[in-house]
C-alpha positions as CSV (number, residue, x, y, z in Angstrom):
1,X,-124.3,-27.9,-95.7
2,X,-123.1,-24.4,-96.3
3,X,-125.5,-22.2,-98.2
4,X,-123.8,-20.4,-101.0
5,X,-124.2,-16.6,-101.0
6,X,-125.2,-16.9,-104.7
7,X,-127.9,-19.3,-105.5
8,X,-126.6,-20.3,-108.9
9,X,-123.1,-21.6,-108.0
10,X,-121.5,-23.6,-105.2
11,X,-118.1,-22.0,-104.7
12,X,-118.2,-22.3,-100.9
13,X,-119.2,-25.9,-101.0
14,X,-116.4,-26.8,-103.4
15,X,-113.8,-24.9,-101.4
16,X,-115.1,-26.7,-98.3
17,X,-114.9,-30.0,-100.2
18,X,-111.2,-29.4,-101.0
19,X,-110.4,-28.0,-97.5
20,X,-109.8,-24.5,-98.8
21,X,-110.9,-21.1,-97.5
22,X,-111.3,-17.6,-98.8
23,X,-107.7,-16.9,-97.8
24,X,-106.7,-19.8,-100.1
25,X,-107.8,-17.8,-103.1
26,X,-105.5,-15.0,-102.0
27,X,-102.5,-17.2,-101.4
28,X,-102.9,-19.8,-104.2
29,X,-104.5,-17.7,-106.9
30,X,-102.6,-14.5,-106.1
31,X,-105.9,-12.6,-105.8
32,X,-106.2,-9.5,-103.7
33,X,-108.1,-9.8,-100.4
34,X,-110.8,-7.5,-101.9
35,X,-111.3,-9.6,-105.0
36,X,-111.5,-12.9,-103.0
37,X,-114.0,-11.3,-100.6
38,X,-116.2,-10.0,-103.4
39,X,-116.3,-13.4,-105.2
40,X,-116.7,-15.3,-101.9
41,X,-119.6,-13.1,-100.8
42,X,-121.2,-12.9,-104.3
43,X,-120.8,-9.1,-104.4
44,X,-119.7,-9.3,-108.0
45,X,-121.2,-11.5,-110.7
46,X,-118.9,-14.3,-111.6
47,X,-117.5,-14.2,-115.1
48,X,-116.3,-16.9,-117.5
49,X,-112.7,-15.9,-116.6
50,X,-113.4,-16.3,-112.8
51,X,-115.1,-19.6,-113.3
52,X,-112.3,-20.9,-115.5
53,X,-109.7,-19.8,-113.1
54,X,-111.4,-21.3,-110.0
55,X,-112.3,-24.6,-111.8
56,X,-108.7,-25.0,-113.0
57,X,-107.4,-24.2,-109.6
58,X,-109.7,-26.8,-108.0
59,X,-109.2,-29.4,-110.8
60,X,-112.8,-29.6,-111.7
61,X,-114.9,-28.9,-114.8
62,X,-116.3,-25.4,-115.1
63,X,-119.9,-26.6,-115.1
64,X,-119.3,-28.5,-111.8
65,X,-119.1,-25.1,-110.0
66,X,-122.8,-24.9,-110.8
67,X,-123.5,-28.1,-109.0
68,X,-123.2,-29.3,-105.4
69,X,-120.0,-31.3,-105.0
70,X,-121.9,-34.4,-104.1
71,X,-124.0,-34.2,-107.3
72,X,-121.0,-33.6,-109.5
73,X,-119.1,-36.4,-108.0
74,X,-122.1,-38.8,-108.4
75,X,-122.4,-37.8,-112.0
76,X,-118.7,-38.5,-112.4
77,X,-119.2,-42.0,-110.9
78,X,-122.1,-42.7,-113.2
79,X,-120.1,-41.7,-116.3
80,X,-117.1,-43.8,-115.2
81,X,-119.3,-46.8,-114.6
82,X,-120.9,-46.3,-118.1
83,X,-117.4,-46.1,-119.7
84,X,-116.4,-49.3,-117.9
85,X,-119.5,-51.2,-119.0
86,X,-119.1,-50.0,-122.6
87,X,-115.4,-51.1,-122.6
88,X,-116.1,-54.6,-121.2
89,X,-116.0,-57.4,-123.6
90,X,-118.9,-59.7,-122.6
91,X,-117.8,-62.5,-124.9
92,X,-120.8,-62.1,-127.0
93,X,-120.9,-61.3,-130.7
94,X,-123.7,-60.1,-133.0
95,X,-125.5,-63.0,-134.7
96,X,-124.0,-63.7,-138.1
97,X,-126.0,-62.9,-141.1
98,X,-126.9,-65.9,-143.3
């Protein structure tokens, strides 16, 4: 596991998860090399705009950048399972009132 330069978000882990690198931020987001480096190395605090831009680029929720990918994906699976369970019709009905 790669340790993030900043302890409170998991940018590097998410980029690794999606097979992206610091250079991907330059190419795909149109960032300068300096900006990508500063964000990558945690030299500037992340802002809402940066989080929104990166999350949108990666196709994840903003809050997921604050979680390890494996934790966020596990949470997604739990939520999906809960939705499926809630949507199932078990063929039972509430007892009728007399």
